[in-house]
Each structure stands twice: as structure tokens, then as C-alpha cells.
C-alpha positions as CSV (number, residue, x, y, z in Angstrom):
1,M,109.2,102.0,86.6
2,I,110.8,99.4,88.3
3,N,113.0,96.7,86.3
4,E,115.1,95.2,88.8
5,P,114.3,93.3,90.6
6,S,111.6,91.8,88.8
7,V,108.1,91.4,90.1
8,D,108.2,87.4,89.3
9,A,111.4,87.5,91.2
10,L,109.8,88.8,94.0
11,V,106.7,86.7,94.1
12,R,108.9,83.5,94.1
13,K,110.8,84.7,97.0
14,L,108.0,85.6,99.0
15,G,106.2,82.5,98.3
16,T,106.6,78.8,98.6
17,E,105.3,76.2,96.2
18,E,102.7,75.2,98.7
19,N,101.6,78.7,99.4
20,P,102.3,81.0,96.7
21,V,102.1,84.7,97.2
22,S,100.0,86.8,94.8
23,R,100.8,90.0,93.1
24,Y,98.6,91.8,95.2
25,E,100.3,90.6,98.4
26,L,103.3,91.6,97.0
27,C,102.2,95.1,96.6
28,V,100.7,95.3,100.1
29,I,104.2,94.0,101.8
30,V,106.1,96.8,99.6
31,A,103.9,99.5,100.1
32,K,103.8,99.0,103.9
33,R,107.7,98.5,104.0
34,T,108.1,101.5,101.7
35,R,105.8,103.7,104.3
36,Q,108.1,102.4,107.1
37,I,111.4,103.6,105.5
38,I,109.7,106.9,104.6
39,E,108.5,107.1,108.6
40,Q,112.5,106.3,109.3
41,M,113.9,108.9,107.2
42,Q,111.4,111.4,108.5
43,A,112.3,110.5,112.1
44,T,115.9,110.7,111.6
45,G,115.9,114.1,109.4
46,A,117.2,112.3,106.4
47,Q,116.6,113.8,103.1
48,E,117.3,111.0,100.8
49,L,118.6,107.3,100.7
50,P,122.5,106.8,99.9
51,G,122.7,106.8,95.8
52,K,119.6,108.7,95.3
53,Q,117.7,105.5,95.5
54,K,113.9,105.7,95.9
55,E,112.3,104.3,98.9
56,I,110.3,101.6,96.9
57,V,113.5,100.6,95.1
58,L,114.9,99.7,98.7
59,A,111.9,98.1,99.9
60,C,111.9,95.7,96.8
61,Q,115.5,94.9,97.3
62,E,115.3,94.1,101.0
63,V,112.1,91.4,99.6
64,L,114.6,90.0,97.3
65,N,117.3,89.7,100.0
66,G,114.8,88.0,102.5
67,K,115.2,90.9,105.0
68,V,111.4,91.5,104.2
69,V,108.7,88.5,104.6
70,G,105.0,88.4,104.6
71,A,103.0,87.0,107.5
72,K,99.8,85.0,107.2
73,D,96.9,86.5,109.5
């Protein structure tokens, strides 16, 4: 279970007052970024992330830091 960053903080970070993001959208965005991280690791031959961090945690931290944003189609 991921406690930090919290789901509420991630939802607030991705959305705005006028255009809020649902938890479902957050899940889709984080899952997609997690898959990208795994594919990058496989392409470079990396076995694990620094600090034995999980890929999904890194994806959540990237959302919180503003490195990953959601796009409306």
C-alpha cells in the first residue's frame, strides 16, 4: 500500500478547481507511467530503481512533482 504521496494530494495536483480529476483518471495516468518506467528499465537492462524503490511509487512521485500531467482528449 502506498501511503505517501496520498491519493488526495495526487488528485489535487493533477486537477484544477474548474476541471477536477477523478481517482479513476489518476489510476490510469499512474498505471501508464508505471508501464513506461518498466519498459525503460527493460530497455536499459536496469534491474531495480535506486533505493529499491517500486516503479509505481516513482510514478506517483513524478505526478506529485509535476513531471507527469494528464491530458484531455
